[in-house]
N, C-alpha and C positions, 0 to 999 in steps of 0.2 A: 452750305456750300452747293455752287453750282453746277449743276450736271450738264455740260454740251455733246448733243448728238447731232451727227455730221452724217448725212448720207451723200454721196457724189454718183452720180450718171456717168458713165462713160461711154461714150459714143466713139464710131470709129471714123476715123478721118481721111479727109479726099486719097489719101495715098495707103488705107488698109492698118494704119496703125494704130492700136488706142491710146486713146489722150482725153484728159479732161478739157471738155469744152470751155471755151472762154465767150463772153459776153457775147450774145447771141445762142450759141452754140455750147456754152455750158452752163448749167442748174446746181448750184449748191443751196439742198436743205440746211438750217438750222434749226434745232427746235432744244429752248431751254427749260429746264425743270430741277424740281427742290431734289436733291438727294435724300433716300430714306436707308436706316439701316432696318436689316431682318431678317430672320432665319431662313435656311436653303434643307429642305429638308425630302428625303428621297428613300421614298419605302418598298421593298420588294418581296420574293418570296423563296425562302431556301428552304432544300430539302437535305435532311443527316439527322443524324445522332446525334445525342447529346448523352455525354458523359457528366455524373456530378464530380465536384473536387473532393467532395468526402462523403461518404455514404454509410448507413447501418442499416440492421435489419432488427425487425419488432417480434419477440417470441413469448406467448406467455410462458409465466415462471410452475403453472399446476397444468393436468391434462385436465379436457371436456371439452364439450360443444360450445362451438362459435354462435353462441346468440344472435347478436347483435354488433354489426360494424359501423362505426359514424363516422368513417371516411373512406374516401374512394381515391382512383388514382389520379393524380395533378391537382390535390387537395393540398392548402396549407397549413399545416398544424405549430403550435406553439409547445413550447416546452413544459412537459407533466399534463397535456391534455389528455384524456382519454379515448384512448381508439377505438376500442371491443370491449366487448363483454360476454365472457363466457355462462355456460347455465351452472349458478349457483346452489342449485336446491340440494344435492348430495353435500358442499360444504358446507351449507345453513344447517343441515339438521344433526351433522357433526359437530358441529359447535354449539346447539342447542345442547346436546347428549353431553358434549364435556362440562358446560356451565353445570346443567345436574349433579354430574359426579361429583362437582366440585360441593358444590352445595350438600351432596350426602358427607363426604369425606369428611367436610367442617359440620357435621351435626356428629359424625361419629370420635370426631376427636374433641368436643364439648363434653362426649360422653366420658371418653377415654379420661379426661382431667377431673371430671365429678366422681368417678372410680379409685382415682389414686387419692383424692382428695379423702374420701372415704375409707381408703384401706389404710391411708397415714393416721387418720386420728382413732382409731381400731387397735392398730399401734399402738399406739402412743399411750393408750388406757392401758393395753393388757400389759404394757411394759413395767408401768407402777406397779400392776396387780403381780407380776412373777417373782419383783425383786423382793413382796410381801408373802411370799409364798400360797397367795390364795389361788394364782391360777397356775397350772401345771406347764413346764418348760415347753413340752411339745405342746399345747395348746397356744402357745406364745408364739413357737415355732412356727406355727399353723398361719398365724397372722402375719407374721414377716415374710413367709413364700406368696403369701395373697398381695403384700405391697410391691413386690417385686414383679409378680408376673402384671398388675396393674401401671406401674414403668414399663414393663417391656408393649405391653397397649398402648401405651400413650406413646412412643416413641412408634411404632406401630402404623397410628392414626396419622400422626404428624407429615411422616414418611408417604403415605400412603396420599394425602392433602398436596405434598410439594409436586407427586406427580400428578395428579389431578388438574393441578393447577400450570403446570408444566402443556400438557397436553389441550387445555383451553387454548393458552394462548399461544398455542401452534395449531389449532383450529382457525381461532380467530385472523391469525397472519394469510393462513390458505384460502380463508373468504376474499381478505381484501384482495389476494392476488386472482381474483376472476375477473376483478376491473381492471383491463389493461391498458397501460399507459407507458409515454416516452417521455426521457428526460435527456440534457445533456448540457456540458457546462458552457458551451461558447451562446454570445448572445444574437437573438435573431432566431426566424422562423426557419421550418426545413416545409419541403414538399413530397407527399407520396409516389414514389417513382413506379411502383408494382405490389401488386395483390397478388397474393398466393393463395386465398382460399377464400372459401364463401359463406355465408352465414347458413347453420346445421353442418357444418364440415366438425369431423372433430381431428381435435389437436393436443397430442403431446406435448409435455413440456421440453419447456427449448427446441421447439418445431418453427422458425420464422411462417409468420403470415403478413407479415408488410417489408 
């Protein structure tokens, strides 16, 4: 396609009227060129406040010292990204102690099972003897009582093991909470719009820091 650019110079006629001059007094300039397609772009500076359509805050699930922040205001983040770390020394020690308690409870349970097995064996042997009147009834009843005590100790050891395992699971979960991340259902990234704490600050559970 051809684009025609026309420039006409107007002059003032003898009588003071503006008119396009004719031959000798009128000049018509014509320029031909190739039409081109392009994008017009305008860049400007604007000032104001941006309000997000959606926003949420990030809070730790456990309390502690904010040891390290991995993001700052304006940073782009993805769902599941780690944003901060709490000091985990206390939580790690609690987890380790709970793990030791589980091992101790398991050993106590194994001992209680062995004692019950021995008590059942002794009772069975004296049970046959008391029928033959070789063992006194009182001695048989003593072994019967030992078996009952062994059963009670086994139940107690099993209960203590369950408690120890529950405490270990709780300690491990709290330790995992010292690594703070943010997740959301919608696709796409988010941006950090505000920071409410600095590294070294103490934060209680459920207190926002981003």
